[in-house]
VMD Tcl script that draws the C-alpha trace (Angstrom):
set ca {
  {-27.40 -69.69 27.29}
  {-26.98 -71.26 23.65}
  {-28.60 -74.56 24.97}
  {-31.20 -74.83 27.93}
  {-32.59 -78.21 28.81}
  {-35.22 -78.53 31.69}
  {-36.63 -81.89 33.15}
  {-35.92 -83.63 29.80}
  {-37.48 -87.13 29.41}
  {-37.42 -89.64 26.71}
  {-39.50 -92.93 27.30}
  {-39.35 -96.07 25.25}
  {-42.04 -98.53 26.24}
  {-41.19 -98.89 29.94}
  {-37.51 -97.75 29.83}
  {-36.63 -94.30 30.58}
  {-33.83 -93.59 28.40}
  {-33.41 -90.04 29.69}
  {-34.82 -89.39 32.91}
  {-35.64 -85.70 33.92}
  {-32.15 -84.09 33.18}
  {-31.64 -80.38 33.37}
  {-28.47 -78.58 32.24}
  {-27.31 -75.47 30.26}
  {-24.48 -74.66 27.91}
  {-22.65 -71.58 26.74}
  {-19.91 -70.85 24.23}
  {-17.02 -73.38 24.91}
  {-16.62 -77.10 24.72}
  {-18.96 -79.31 26.93}
  {-18.04 -82.81 27.34}
  {-21.05 -85.13 27.52}
  {-19.94 -88.44 28.99}
  {-21.46 -91.65 30.15}
  {-21.37 -95.43 29.37}
  {-23.10 -97.24 26.50}
  {-26.91 -96.80 26.92}
  {-26.62 -94.01 29.49}
  {-28.98 -91.68 27.27}
  {-26.19 -89.38 25.56}
  {-27.33 -90.06 22.11}
  {-30.82 -89.91 22.94}
  {-30.20 -86.49 24.45}
  {-28.19 -85.21 21.23}
  {-31.08 -86.68 18.79}
  {-33.69 -84.53 20.96}
  {-31.40 -81.46 20.89}
  {-30.95 -81.79 17.14}
  {-34.83 -82.40 16.40}
  {-34.18 -85.85 15.11}
  {-36.65 -87.44 17.58}
  {-39.12 -85.66 20.12}
  {-38.97 -85.78 23.68}
  {-41.75 -87.43 26.13}
  {-41.55 -84.64 28.33}
  {-39.65 -81.63 29.66}
  {-38.13 -78.84 27.44}
  {-35.01 -77.91 25.32}
  {-34.05 -75.10 23.48}
  {-31.08 -74.17 21.40}
  {-30.40 -70.32 20.71}
  {-33.80 -69.51 22.30}
  {-35.89 -71.74 19.87}
  {-37.80 -74.69 21.35}
  {-36.79 -77.78 19.73}
  {-40.16 -79.17 19.71}
  {-42.18 -76.13 18.23}
  {-39.32 -74.33 16.44}
  {-37.51 -77.19 14.90}
  {-36.60 -75.41 11.57}
  {-35.09 -72.41 13.49}
  {-33.26 -74.91 15.71}
  {-31.70 -76.77 12.67}
  {-30.61 -73.15 11.11}
  {-28.42 -72.62 14.32}
  {-27.13 -76.05 14.88}
  {-24.38 -78.10 13.18}
  {-24.59 -82.12 13.79}
  {-21.68 -84.46 13.28}
  {-23.20 -87.93 14.16}
  {-21.01 -91.12 15.17}
  {-21.72 -92.54 11.69}
  {-20.56 -89.55 9.76}
  {-22.74 -90.27 6.64}
  {-20.80 -88.93 3.54}
  {-21.40 -89.49 -0.10}
  {-17.96 -91.54 -0.98}
  {-18.49 -90.84 -5.02}
  {-18.78 -87.09 -4.34}
  {-15.49 -84.76 -4.54}
  {-14.79 -82.81 -1.48}
  {-15.89 -79.59 -2.90}
  {-18.77 -80.97 -4.78}
  {-20.31 -82.24 -1.35}
  {-19.77 -78.93 0.45}
  {-21.65 -77.22 -2.51}
  {-24.51 -79.51 -2.23}
  {-24.87 -78.72 1.66}
  {-24.46 -75.11 0.55}
  {-27.24 -75.37 -1.67}
  {-29.41 -77.11 0.97}
  {-28.98 -74.01 3.32}
  {-29.15 -71.64 0.61}
  {-25.65 -69.97 1.78}
  {-25.31 -66.60 0.28}
  {-21.88 -66.39 -1.65}
  {-21.53 -70.19 -1.28}
  {-18.07 -70.47 -3.27}
  {-16.48 -67.97 -0.86}
  {-17.90 -69.62 2.18}
  {-16.85 -73.15 1.01}
  {-13.37 -71.77 0.31}
  {-13.16 -70.45 4.06}
  {-14.36 -73.72 5.34}
  {-11.91 -75.72 3.35}
  {-9.19 -73.70 4.67}
  {-10.40 -73.57 8.17}
  {-10.70 -77.60 8.30}
  {-7.54 -78.39 6.84}
  {-9.02 -79.72 3.70}
  {-7.07 -77.50 0.94}
  {-4.69 -80.60 -0.10}
  {-7.43 -82.82 -0.41}
  {-10.20 -80.56 -1.88}
  {-10.13 -82.25 -5.23}
  {-10.31 -85.72 -4.26}
  {-13.31 -87.96 -3.85}
  {-14.48 -88.51 -0.52}
  {-14.06 -92.32 -0.84}
  {-10.31 -91.83 -1.47}
  {-9.75 -89.99 1.66}
  {-8.38 -91.31 4.90}
  {-10.48 -91.48 8.05}
  {-9.10 -88.24 9.53}
  {-9.88 -86.38 6.27}
  {-13.44 -87.99 6.08}
  {-14.01 -86.49 9.60}
  {-12.89 -83.10 8.50}
  {-15.50 -83.20 5.59}
  {-18.02 -84.20 8.11}
  {-17.08 -81.21 10.22}
  {-16.97 -79.07 7.49}
  {-20.43 -79.94 6.47}
  {-21.63 -79.39 10.04}
  {-20.17 -75.80 10.20}
  {-20.57 -74.77 6.65}
  {-24.04 -72.75 7.49}
  {-22.01 -71.12 10.51}
  {-24.14 -72.63 13.34}
  {-23.89 -71.33 16.86}
  {-24.15 -74.76 18.32}
  {-22.19 -77.80 17.25}
  {-23.09 -81.33 18.46}
  {-20.33 -83.83 17.88}
  {-20.83 -87.55 18.48}
  {-17.47 -89.38 18.62}
  {-15.83 -87.14 16.22}
  {-12.33 -88.85 16.78}
  {-13.41 -92.31 16.97}
  {-10.70 -94.60 15.09}
  {-8.27 -91.61 14.34}
  {-4.58 -92.44 14.58}
  {-2.39 -89.78 16.94}
  {-1.51 -87.46 14.49}
  {-5.12 -87.15 13.14}
  {-6.34 -86.66 16.70}
  {-4.13 -83.67 17.18}
  {-5.58 -81.97 14.21}
  {-9.26 -82.63 15.08}
  {-8.93 -81.82 18.69}
  {-6.90 -78.34 17.77}
  {-10.18 -77.69 15.29}
  {-12.62 -78.29 17.96}
  {-10.57 -76.15 20.43}
  {-10.66 -73.33 17.94}
  {-14.38 -73.56 17.17}
  {-15.13 -73.64 20.86}
  {-13.80 -70.05 21.20}
  {-17.00 -68.69 19.37}
  {-19.61 -71.61 19.29}
  {-21.10 -73.86 21.91}
  {-20.07 -77.53 21.44}
  {-21.38 -80.60 22.87}
  {-18.95 -83.06 22.67}
  {-19.83 -86.83 23.11}
  {-16.80 -89.47 23.53}
  {-15.40 -92.39 25.47}
  {-11.97 -90.93 25.32}
  {-11.02 -89.23 28.73}
  {-7.79 -87.88 27.30}
  {-9.72 -85.99 24.56}
  {-12.05 -84.41 27.22}
  {-9.13 -83.25 29.23}
  {-7.41 -81.85 26.10}
  {-10.55 -79.76 24.86}
  {-13.42 -79.52 27.20}
  {-14.12 -76.82 29.87}
  {-17.45 -78.20 31.08}
  {-18.02 -81.96 31.79}
  {-21.59 -83.59 32.20}
  {-21.62 -87.23 33.25}
  {-24.79 -89.02 32.49}
  {-25.78 -92.66 33.87}
  {-28.88 -94.67 33.42}
  {-30.72 -91.66 31.94}
  {-29.74 -89.10 34.98}
  {-27.05 -86.68 35.35}
  {-24.62 -87.58 38.03}
  {-22.09 -84.87 37.60}
  {-22.07 -81.30 35.81}
  {-19.07 -79.08 36.59}
  {-15.91 -77.42 35.23}
  {-13.24 -80.04 34.47}
  {-10.82 -78.52 37.40}
  {-13.96 -78.21 39.96}
  {-14.75 -81.88 39.27}
  {-11.20 -82.83 40.00}
  {-11.04 -80.75 43.15}
  {-14.43 -82.29 44.53}
  {-12.94 -85.85 44.15}
  {-9.57 -85.32 45.76}
  {-7.63 -84.60 42.52}
  {-8.53 -87.91 40.91}
  {-8.14 -88.52 37.26}
  {-11.23 -88.08 35.14}
  {-11.33 -91.73 34.15}
  {-11.47 -92.81 37.66}
  {-13.96 -90.20 38.65}
  {-16.16 -91.56 35.72}
  {-15.94 -95.03 37.01}
  {-16.94 -94.35 40.43}
  {-19.96 -92.16 39.19}
  {-21.09 -94.68 36.87}
  {-20.52 -97.71 38.84}
  {-18.25 -99.82 36.17}
  {-16.49 -102.58 37.84}
}
mol new
graphics top color blue
foreach p $ca { graphics top sphere $p radius 0.5 }
foreach p [lrange $ca 0 end-1] q [lrange $ca 1 end] { graphics top cylinder $p $q radius 0.2 }
display resetview
């Protein structure tokens, strides 16, 4: 498995943000769902080595997130919800900057591949600040996959996009999921139904569902994912 999580817990003061969760993920797209404050972002930050866990274990591509953090970061690409970019950099310049950080062999060739793969060719000579939100998301994805990681963590990658932009980003995620393990956090149920093969629902720090999309529906009398989500997270 590309991702393995065992009894993972994160405590802030007296609050358990993540409460002893366990799951694994193989190549494909895993939908990681939950209401605000459920523990999704905390879990993703632990997996990327951004914050340490309080207890439990997590590994990415066989590397422990706590003791082998550098190896984890070599094998992981992360697109946070905020998508931090340098607006005064040109698209190609920003990718060259990331390529230098990762010490990528033949960076120009790899940058050309990624620009084509992410559909950035028409905008490659523009400054990031001149791009639409859809193209800025593509730049964020391009930066995340430039070093060819086996695992991608995507936090709300389509937030605020128009329907045409959504289609393009979703197709890119589906294509990447054919060879990589992708953890996709989103509040958009249609997005999960469009791109995900496995679904985890977390509520108040605990996993309340972990199944394939089809099996989850079958176990809940064919209800929509939205209705299943509402029932499992006790949203009125």
